Every structure is written in structure tokens, then in C-alpha cells.
N, C-alpha and C positions, 0 to 999 in steps of 0.2 A: 764340214762346219755345221751342216744342220742336222746331220747326223748325231754328232757329238753333242748339241743343244739339245735334241728329243733325247739323248741318252741321260742327262742329267735330269730333265723335266719329268723322265717316266721314274727317278727314284722313289721308293716308298717312304723313305727317311725324309720328312717334311722340314726339319730344323737346320736347314742349309742356308749358307749365303754363296749365291752362284755370283763370282765377279769375272767379268771377262776383259783381258787385256788385250787391245789390237794395236798394231804397230802402223795405223794410219793407211790401212789396206786401201787399195785402189782396184782391186779384181773381183768387187760385186759382194766382199764380204760384209760391209757395212749395210747394205740392204737385208741380208739373211738376219743380222743382229738385232735390226731396226724391227724387224717383222717380229721376233720373240722377245722384245725389249720387255714385255711384261713380266717375264720368267726372271729377269735378272736383277741382282740387288745394284749392281752398277758394271757400268760399260765404259771404260776410257779408251780410247782410239786417239794416238799420237804416237810421234816416232821414237824409236827406242834404239839402243846399240846392240840389240840382241836377244836370242831367246830369256839367258838369264837375267837380263836387266827387265824384259817384261814379267819374269817370275818374281823377280824382288817388288815390283810394283803391286804385283797380287798381297804378296805377304804384307806390304805396308798398309794396304786399304782393307785388309781382313780385318774382322772384328770378331770372330769366333776362336774359340779356344784351340782348335786343331784345323791345320792347313794341309789340302792335299792339292795336287796338278793334275788336270786333263787336259792333254794338248787337242788340237782344232781336230786332227783327223782321228783320233781315239775315241773308244767308247767304253761304257760299263759292261762288264760279262753279263750283268743280270740286274732286274730292277732292285735286287735287294743288297747291293754291293755296300753303300753307305750306312746302312741300318746295322750291318755285321760290323763295319768296322766301328761305328758310333757303340755297340754293344760291348766290343772289348776294350774300349777306353772305360765305359761305365763299370763293367765287372771288376776292374782293377785300376783306381784312380792313381795309383803309382806308375802304371804305363805312361811311357814318353813318347811312343811310336808304335803304329800298327801296320803291317805290310803284307803283302800275299803273292800269287803268281801272276805271272803274265804271258800272255800269247801273242806273238807275232801274226798278223794275218796278211793276206795278198789285198792290195789296195782295190781292186774291183770286186772282192768277194769276202767278207768277214767272216764267212764260215768256214773257209779254206784255212786251216792253220800251217803256217809254215816253220815255226819255231815255236816250242813251249819251254818257258823258262820258269821251271820248277824251282821254288827257292827254299829255304830251311832255316829252322832257328836259328838266331845268331849267337856265335860264340867268338872270344877275342881270338882264338885259335884261326877259326875261318876267315875273319877279317884279316888276319897277318896273311892267309894264304889267297887273297884275291877276291873273297867273297862278298857279294853287297846285295842288298835287297833290290829289287826291280824298281827304280825311282817311279815311274808311272802309278805304281801300287802303295807310295808310300805316304803315309799321313802321318803328320808330327805336330806336338803342341806349339801352338805359335810362339809361346816364350823361348823354346828352344833355339829356333830360327833367329831369335831375336839376340840369343846369346852369342851365336859363332858370327853374328853381323850380316845374315843372310846369305846368297850365294856369291861367290867371287868371281865378278864380270873379267876378270883378267883371263881367265880361261873360255876359250869359244865351245869346246865340247866337253870337257871333263867337270865343270864346275859342281856338277850334280853328284860324282864321285867323289870329289874334294869335300863336299858339305858332309856327306855319309862319313867319311873318315873322321871327320871332327865331331858329328855328333855320337857316332858309336864310341869314340873314346873318350867321351866325356864321362867325369866320376857320377854315379847314381843315373845314366842313362839305360833305362830299359826298353826293350821292345817286345812288341807280340807278332807272331806268325800266324796268319790266317791261312791254313794248308788248301786253298781254292783260289781259282781264278778269279782276278778282280777287275782286270781291265783287258780290252782285245787292243793292240797297237798295230797300225798300219805301216808296212815296210817301206823303207826311204828315209829315216831319220838321219840328222846330219853327220852321226858317228861312224855310219857304214854304209856312205854313196857312192864312196870312191876311195882308191887307194892312198890318196893324199890325205883323206879324212881319218882313215883308219891308221896312218903314221902318225898324223898331228895327236889324234886320241892317245896313242901309245906315250908319246912324249909326254902330253898333258897328266896321262895318269901317273908315272914315273914321278913327275914334278910334285904331284898330289902326296905320293907316296913318301918322297924325301920331307916335304916340308911337315907332313904329320907324323914322321917316323914311324911307321908302320909298314909291317911286310917281311917277312920271311927272308931271310939272306940278305937284309938291307934293302929289301924291295923287290929284287929280282924275281925271288919266286911268288911274289903276289902277282906280278905284273905278267909272268909266264902263265901260271895257272887260270888267272884271270881270263886269258885268251882262250887256252885250251879248254876250259870247262863248257864254254859256249859249243863245242863240237857236237856234242851229247844233247844238244837241245833241238837239233833240225830234225824234222821230219822227213 
């Protein structure tokens, strides 16, 4: 948590609104947050119904035009990440979202890269074959999250994927790809911590594809390639 907070505080882009949503932690997290209270625009600490409920609270409290998420164990790849994202939005006002690449790193050593998720420019064909931008690197104009009603909390693992399918199939939705690492994410996320979690994520991904009617061969091709494409990302 402390490293994440310091990563935000160290960004060269100063026109930011740092909102922290905490699920009423009792593990010392609040002490860390209180020590850095001055760098936060808002801190909310109360029980929630899971990560997507917390993200929705962040969206609801945000007052800026663009929303991005940085989880407690993650950090920006360098001090200029937010400046680069903001510049991409400023260059083209019609851009609705900006995203980049993601590195998965060891919990004990953020310099040790285990998996490199190199993304690519969005196309409808890629989306139909299981492509998605790395969600931790995705910055979206707040109005678009409001249009889709935020993240669907009925999903426990795949609400981010469902929201991406919703957003990227909206008429007029345009996204810009920054071909560089924006975020370093520590291993151990909810979607890959166990075989049970992986199976649940696959079921939820399938449900998201069916609900949005996205995906080659009725969604089967998207689901298969979405998982196979990860193999080449590992170091």
C-alpha cells in the first residue's frame, strides 16, 4: 500500500485527484493512509461487497473527466505515466479511453518481471477473438462509465472484462494505445490465485461474451484465444 501511494505522489502530472477506497481494513492499512492523508483528495473506509463495489465507489466520488484505477499492490512504471496518459487525451478530444502495456512482477521484487502483457491497437476483430486492454492501464472518460452503469457487481472476477466489452462495442467509442509499460502489477490477483478461481473466471468471461454478443464462433473462439494468448507473455 505505501509503495502504491508513493507511486501516485511521485507522478509529474499534478492535476490529479487521488481517491482511496478502503474496505474497512483492520490490518494497519488505515495507519498507512492516515500518515499520507495530505496527498489524498478523498479517503473512504467502509465495508463493501468486493473489489468492483469499491471501484464503483471510486467512480461515483470522482469529479475529474478521466478515471483510472491503481490497486493497492500495484505501482506506476515511471513518474511520467499520468502525464503521458493526459497528453493522449489532450491531443485528440474525441478519444474516449487510453491504455498501455502491463508487467506482472514478483511480490517481493518489482524489478523481476514474470509476465509482460504487451497490448496492441484496438480493432473489432481483435475484440471478437478475446483481445482486451490490460484493465489496470485503462483510463476512461468518466461519462462512459456512467453510460454503462459502472461495473457489474454480479461478477466476482470478470466485471472488468464485461465493462470493456460494453465500452468497446459502444458506437463512437474510440481508444488510443500507448505502446509502453504503464503499470507494474504484483502477482496474486483474484483471477489466477487458484484453479477454482481460473475456472470461475472462465465461466464469467463466457457469460460476459454471451451477454454482449461479442466473440468469434459465438464466443467460443474469444474464450479460447483469450486464454491461449497469455502463454507467450510469460518470461
